Every structure is written in C-alpha cells, then in structure tokens.
C-alpha angles and dihedrals in degrees: 000000000000114000125197110220115236096214126116121284113269104258097178088114107073091210091056091047090052093046094057101040117120115289121201089173111045116249116251093238124048113248119235122245110259120230089010117194133190104269127227089215135010130204126194120211131181113207126227105009119166119231130170117240111206113223124219091228136030115255125233089259090058097252120134097185140041127208115241127194110222142177099248127211102250096181128104091292097051114203132178109190145134122272092035115259114284122254112216126183141155125255112269097024122133106231134197120198108193113200132195136172120030092123092187094056120274136169143206116230113193095212114227096003097105103207125169113302097256090052096046096089094221099140099209094050098040121008142289115238136144099226123046140123110239113205119201142148126234094227101164130035115238149099116290138149137225127220146161110276099199111100082351102191094051096043095048088050089051090056105261097142140084142179121279116197124188109193123199114259088270089068132220117002094043133087133189110251144130104301109127093176090063103034093273091293121128125199119220133188105203129045129189124179115198127178110200112205141150128210127222105196091206091067090055091057095055121105111248092239100037093103097036132070094219101201104029116160095243126019090206093057109102088216089066091076133054100232101180095089097069097083 
C-alpha cells in the first residue's frame, strides 16, 4: 500500500520554498501539488456557490429562505446543496480533491485527516487559493468533516462544510470498533447522517471581507485582523 509521508515539504529548492510560502493574497497562478501520486479516487469541488435554504417557517422580516454559501460538487453529477455534498472514501486510499472557483482565495481543510502542510488547507499555514488539487490519504476510518479554512468561523456559518466519511477497507456497512474476534470491525445495518447546525441571519448579511484585511503586509501580524468581533 502506498503511504504519503507526513513530513514537511522538501524546501531545498528555493523556488519551491517561495512557491509554498504563506499567501494572504492569492498567487496569480495556481501552484502544482508536490509529490503528486495517481489517486484512487478524485472529487471535484467548486468553492463559494450560493444556494437558497427553504425555512420551515416565515421569519419576522417576511423571508422564508436564507441564502447559504456552499462547496458544490463539481463532478459529473453536479450538486449544489447544504450541507455541502459528502466526501466518502475507504481507509488507505489516496485521494485528490480538485477545487475551482473561490475567486477571492478559499481553501478546503479535510478536518482530522492530517495531510502534508501544503495540502492541509489551513490558509495561514499554507496558502489561500481558489484552484488547487489537495492530495491526502484516508489513513484512519471514522467520521469527519471538511470546510473552508479562510475566515473559518464566518464561512462555516455560511454553509461551506460537508461530511467526510472514511470507511474501513470493507466499505460501507462496517465501522472500526472493539471487536477482536473480527479484526476490530463491526457490521451495521442502518446508517443515518445528521448535521446539527444553527443559523444566525446576521452572519449571512456580512460582507465576506468585512472582518478581514485582505491584503495585509504580514498574515502573522495581529494588526492584520480586526479581532473585536469574536466576543
């Protein structure tokens, strides 16, 4: 089985080191994926797509829907839905998540997967860019989620997240658990996936950049961000 090392990217080449430094303003050309392998499965995602979420009741302002911003499925079976379309893989697979859109610089962070730093999708420790091929390995079965990691709190509230399921090698219908007699794999018959969320309409009226100084001189400088909105 091919294993992707979790070490730091080789920065012996000065050009490579410069290419993958932090970007607070997205580069004009999309960087290539280092140490790229042939994937077992590929997902295509379009960042920041608006969809209307119908509400069960009419709000005091008369609205019966709220616009969400999602990470849309941009593959052959295109889907724009909230929560964002689930990513489901098997343990051990090499996975590519190919992103497009997100003109203002967005990311996908596969939460809990722990890939190499440049593939982690945490904007302030890698880069923020709309188009990139994230390479990662589903090393441990479990239930996770993926989300945009630029202005994380706001963008998750807007709807830019989705379920990420890593099945054991046996596939769907099995879960990793304490079962020594059967290789610590448990079979199940019924599955229900439920994303519990709440919506604050105020957050959906905020400009995407209102809390973020987009082209600050240094992303590590605390003065780059307006911090007063947290509490």
